[in-house]
VMD Tcl script that draws the C-alpha trace (Angstrom):
set ca {
  {0.00 0.00 0.00}
  {1.44 3.41 -1.01}
  {1.70 6.43 1.25}
  {-1.02 8.22 -0.72}
  {-3.40 5.29 -0.10}
  {-3.17 5.81 3.65}
  {-3.27 9.59 3.51}
  {-6.35 11.54 4.61}
  {-8.77 12.18 1.78}
  {-10.07 15.57 0.72}
  {-13.47 14.70 2.19}
  {-12.08 13.44 5.49}
  {-10.02 16.59 5.86}
  {-13.11 18.69 5.24}
  {-15.18 16.75 7.80}
  {-12.45 16.97 10.43}
  {-11.87 20.71 9.90}
  {-14.52 21.76 12.44}
  {-15.61 24.49 10.04}
  {-18.75 25.19 8.01}
  {-18.60 23.30 4.73}
  {-18.21 26.41 2.57}
  {-15.29 27.78 4.58}
  {-13.52 24.44 4.70}
  {-13.89 24.02 0.95}
  {-12.55 27.51 0.21}
  {-9.47 26.74 2.27}
  {-9.03 23.30 0.72}
  {-9.29 24.72 -2.80}
  {-6.56 27.22 -1.96}
  {-4.31 24.57 -0.41}
  {-4.78 22.15 -3.31}
  {-4.81 24.78 -6.04}
  {-8.00 23.43 -7.55}
  {-11.55 24.44 -8.30}
  {-14.85 23.35 -6.81}
  {-15.48 20.74 -9.51}
  {-12.17 19.00 -8.77}
  {-12.90 19.07 -5.06}
  {-16.19 17.24 -5.62}
  {-14.94 14.81 -8.27}
  {-11.86 13.83 -6.24}
  {-13.34 13.94 -2.74}
  {-11.96 10.50 -1.89}
  {-8.46 11.12 -3.25}
  {-5.64 11.09 -0.74}
  {-3.82 14.33 0.07}
  {-0.03 14.42 0.39}
  {1.34 15.04 3.86}
  {2.73 18.56 3.28}
  {-0.66 19.77 2.07}
  {-2.41 17.99 4.92}
  {-0.25 19.94 7.37}
  {-0.98 23.21 5.59}
  {-4.72 22.50 5.53}
  {-4.78 21.60 9.21}
  {-2.83 24.75 10.13}
  {-5.20 26.89 8.07}
  {-8.24 25.24 9.64}
  {-6.84 26.03 13.10}
  {-6.28 29.67 12.16}
  {-9.85 29.93 10.92}
  {-11.25 28.28 14.07}
  {-9.38 30.98 16.01}
  {-11.33 33.58 14.07}
  {-8.78 34.74 11.49}
  {-10.52 35.83 8.28}
  {-10.43 33.37 5.40}
  {-9.17 36.14 3.10}
  {-6.05 36.67 5.21}
  {-5.38 32.94 5.46}
  {-5.58 32.39 1.70}
  {-4.20 35.83 0.82}
  {-6.99 36.27 -1.72}
  {-10.39 37.92 -2.03}
  {-12.65 38.57 -5.00}
  {-13.96 42.09 -5.55}
  {-16.21 43.08 -8.43}
  {-15.15 39.91 -10.25}
  {-11.42 40.56 -9.82}
  {-9.20 38.29 -7.72}
  {-7.10 40.42 -5.38}
  {-4.14 39.64 -3.21}
  {-4.51 40.62 0.45}
  {-2.37 40.89 3.56}
  {-3.29 41.95 7.10}
  {-1.95 45.42 6.14}
  {-5.19 46.15 4.27}
  {-8.90 45.92 4.87}
  {-10.78 42.98 3.39}
  {-12.97 44.39 0.57}
  {-16.67 44.04 1.35}
  {-19.53 43.52 -1.11}
  {-21.09 46.88 -0.18}
  {-17.95 48.66 -1.39}
  {-18.62 47.38 -4.91}
  {-21.38 50.00 -5.04}
  {-18.69 52.70 -5.22}
  {-17.48 51.14 -8.46}
  {-21.01 50.83 -9.82}
  {-21.84 54.47 -9.09}
  {-18.57 55.67 -10.63}
  {-19.30 53.75 -13.82}
  {-22.90 54.91 -13.85}
  {-21.85 58.56 -13.67}
  {-18.75 58.63 -15.84}
  {-18.72 55.66 -18.23}
  {-19.48 58.11 -21.06}
  {-16.39 60.18 -20.15}
  {-13.54 58.19 -21.71}
  {-10.71 60.18 -20.15}
  {-12.19 60.95 -16.72}
  {-9.69 61.93 -14.05}
  {-10.32 59.97 -10.85}
  {-8.85 60.12 -7.35}
  {-9.29 57.32 -4.83}
  {-8.46 58.21 -1.23}
  {-7.41 55.41 1.13}
  {-6.98 52.78 -1.57}
  {-5.92 49.91 0.74}
  {-5.64 46.80 -1.43}
  {-6.35 48.90 -4.51}
  {-9.67 47.14 -5.04}
  {-11.63 50.15 -6.28}
  {-8.80 51.60 -8.37}
  {-7.95 48.25 -9.99}
  {-11.60 47.52 -10.82}
  {-12.12 50.96 -12.37}
  {-8.84 50.86 -14.28}
  {-9.67 47.40 -15.64}
  {-13.12 48.44 -16.79}
  {-12.21 51.95 -17.99}
  {-8.59 51.71 -19.18}
  {-8.51 55.27 -20.55}
  {-9.40 56.83 -17.22}
  {-6.53 58.58 -15.45}
  {-6.67 57.13 -11.95}
  {-4.66 58.26 -8.94}
  {-4.92 56.20 -5.75}
  {-3.36 57.19 -2.44}
  {-2.94 55.73 1.03}
  {-1.07 56.81 4.13}
  {0.26 53.25 4.60}
  {3.24 52.25 2.48}
  {2.53 48.60 3.30}
  {-0.98 48.97 1.89}
  {0.40 50.64 -1.23}
  {2.72 47.67 -1.78}
  {-0.35 45.41 -1.86}
  {-2.24 47.79 -4.16}
  {0.69 48.06 -6.60}
  {0.97 44.28 -6.76}
  {-2.75 43.94 -7.54}
  {-2.48 46.56 -10.29}
  {0.51 44.74 -11.75}
  {-1.23 41.37 -11.69}
  {-4.26 42.82 -13.48}
  {-2.06 44.76 -15.93}
  {-3.70 48.12 -15.26}
  {-2.24 51.59 -15.00}
  {-2.88 53.40 -11.73}
  {-0.73 56.16 -10.27}
  {-0.14 55.26 -6.62}
  {1.22 57.69 -4.04}
  {1.68 57.86 -0.29}
  {-0.50 60.65 1.01}
  {-2.52 61.56 4.07}
  {-5.72 62.23 2.16}
  {-5.03 65.23 -0.17}
  {-1.73 66.21 1.44}
  {0.61 64.86 -1.26}
  {-1.79 64.61 -4.20}
  {-0.39 66.31 -7.29}
  {-1.91 69.43 -8.85}
  {-5.10 69.59 -10.85}
  {-8.75 68.81 -10.38}
  {-10.70 65.58 -10.73}
  {-13.95 64.51 -12.31}
  {-14.51 62.03 -9.49}
  {-13.20 61.53 -5.98}
  {-14.13 58.24 -4.36}
  {-13.31 56.82 -0.95}
  {-14.10 54.09 1.53}
  {-12.49 55.83 4.52}
  {-12.26 54.78 8.17}
  {-15.69 55.42 9.70}
  {-15.91 53.31 12.85}
  {-16.05 55.32 16.08}
  {-13.14 54.84 18.47}
  {-14.17 52.44 21.21}
  {-16.91 50.83 19.12}
  {-17.27 47.22 20.39}
  {-17.39 45.99 16.77}
  {-13.65 46.65 16.58}
  {-13.08 43.66 18.86}
  {-15.39 41.31 16.98}
  {-15.18 39.07 13.93}
  {-12.87 40.15 11.08}
  {-12.27 43.61 12.53}
  {-10.10 42.07 15.28}
  {-7.54 41.20 12.61}
  {-7.82 44.23 10.34}
  {-5.64 47.37 10.62}
  {-7.39 49.81 12.94}
  {-5.76 52.66 11.02}
  {-8.12 51.78 8.18}
  {-11.17 51.34 10.43}
  {-11.27 54.07 13.09}
  {-12.57 57.47 12.06}
  {-12.18 59.47 15.27}
  {-14.39 59.75 18.32}
  {-17.66 59.73 16.36}
  {-16.46 57.89 13.26}
  {-16.95 60.93 11.03}
  {-13.54 62.61 11.28}
  {-12.17 61.22 8.01}
  {-15.45 61.78 6.19}
  {-15.38 65.44 7.31}
  {-11.79 65.93 6.18}
  {-12.37 64.33 2.79}
  {-15.63 66.16 2.10}
  {-14.08 69.49 3.08}
  {-10.92 69.03 1.03}
  {-12.66 67.60 -2.02}
  {-14.26 70.98 -2.73}
  {-10.86 72.31 -3.79}
  {-9.97 69.27 -5.88}
  {-13.17 68.61 -7.82}
  {-13.80 70.31 -11.13}
  {-17.18 72.12 -11.39}
  {-19.74 69.38 -11.89}
  {-17.45 66.73 -10.44}
  {-18.72 64.03 -8.10}
  {-17.77 62.81 -4.65}
  {-18.76 59.25 -3.66}
  {-18.22 58.08 -0.09}
  {-18.91 54.90 1.82}
  {-20.04 55.41 5.42}
  {-21.33 53.42 8.38}
  {-24.76 51.81 8.50}
  {-25.97 54.43 11.00}
  {-24.26 57.51 9.53}
  {-26.39 58.27 6.46}
  {-28.27 61.25 7.88}
  {-25.20 62.81 9.46}
  {-23.15 62.29 6.32}
  {-25.84 63.80 4.08}
  {-26.19 66.80 6.42}
  {-22.42 67.32 6.39}
  {-22.31 67.33 2.58}
  {-25.16 69.82 2.34}
  {-23.54 72.09 4.94}
  {-20.36 72.09 2.88}
  {-22.27 73.26 -0.19}
  {-22.58 70.09 -2.23}
  {-25.55 69.62 -4.54}
  {-27.52 66.52 -5.53}
  {-26.74 64.79 -2.24}
  {-28.11 61.25 -2.42}
  {-27.95 58.07 -0.38}
  {-27.59 54.57 -1.84}
  {-28.67 51.31 -0.24}
  {-26.69 48.09 -0.10}
  {-28.09 44.61 -0.72}
  {-29.39 44.54 2.87}
  {-31.37 47.72 2.24}
  {-29.11 49.89 4.40}
  {-27.92 53.32 3.29}
  {-24.15 52.82 3.05}
  {-22.98 55.19 0.31}
  {-23.43 58.94 -0.21}
  {-22.92 60.74 -3.50}
  {-22.98 64.41 -4.36}
  {-21.89 66.97 -6.94}
  {-19.66 70.02 -6.52}
  {-20.95 72.94 -8.58}
  {-17.93 75.15 -7.87}
}
mol new
graphics top color blue
foreach p $ca { graphics top sphere $p radius 0.5 }
foreach p [lrange $ca 0 end-1] q [lrange $ca 1 end] { graphics top cylinder $p $q radius 0.2 }
display resetview
């Protein structure tokens, strides 16, 4: 009998993982470098010892609460596979709405100039650059480690994005933009959610937006007025309970056409507006 005959099978590894089936299968696919169809068709195949050890270590990390995306180093966003590290936030489905709204507003502008603030993994910038290759996209982040991840994602998807280290607008080059988009930190300091679920493992620099969660939103909305061309748009993600305060802030700052947009759960999570100049 060969070693492979006595090795754990894919199915036995999954059953022994102690995880929900979907999570265990995602991790197994990453360990084995295969797709779902292979996993099903070869469920009773033996797994070599080195991959067994990797799978078991990954299962243990997940049981301890570490996000699947950090364990595998991958996450899909708007149909694009992105590399991730714990230096960046894990892209959420609700953030895809920022991409959708940008396309909805400017897809007819072939050479739109776009600025993304707080790019993190580069998810938004890479998606927009892939879908609108003639757009001139600048993406900034205060974290050099995050920018390393974003640059790698842009390289892997063969898109052109100008990345720069900047504390919001501080080091952004001259000129105005057709669109400024951001998913900034908007969790209030001391919020108990920071110690729960995925947030325990994510960089708090990218999560915490001051005492009330609105500090970064205020700074971006205020500064964007000087960097948007007349008629340009600002699109911001915010917290599930911040829609009214965010809309009021934008109106106070003189923005027009302030609108809220609901996510798939029906919650207002994105605000958009226009700067008339």
